[in-house]
N, C-alpha and C positions, 0 to 999 in steps of 0.2 A: 150433957148427952141422950138421948133415948136412940133406942134401937132402929130406929124409921130416920132421924135425921143425921146419922154415923152411915149407912146407906144411901143420905143423898146425894154426899160428895163422893165428890171419885176418890180415885187412893193415887193418891204424888206420891214416886219416890226421888230419891239421889243419885244424882248422878256426877263423881268427882271429876275430873282431867288432868293434866298435866298442857298448858300450852307454853309454845316458847314468847319470852320477854317480849316480845315485839308483833304479834300475834296478839295478846293480852291485851295492847295497846291501847293497838285498830280495835280491835272488843266493845274495849275503854270507850275510848275518844264517839266508835260510830252509837252508841248507850245514851251515852251524854248529848251527841249533836237530837234524840231522838227523846228527852231526856225522859227516857227511863231505866229500868234497876240495870242492871249486865244482865242479870237473870230471869225478866222476861224478853229482854232483846232477845236475848241465846234460843228462850223457847220460842218465837218467830222467828225467828232462824230457820228454828229446828222443822219445826210447823210449815213454812214453806217450803224449805226442802223433800218434806216424806211428801204433799200436795201430786195426784198425779202429773202427767205430763203438762192437758191443757188444761191444768188448773191455776200453773204457775201465774204468778207478775208479770212483770218484766222479764223480761227475757235476757240472758247475763252473754257479755259480747268476750 
């Protein structure tokens, strides 16, 4: 990979979190229902949470 290709890719950082077993199970089930990996599901949830209030999808009740 040359320098131009390396610069065009966004940097990826890893985080590690500890979840209670019941929360992990809920995340695993939701990801399976959406037919995505847990990583992709969590990434989407974080991105949605970080949007300004007016841009968020459905409001939580």
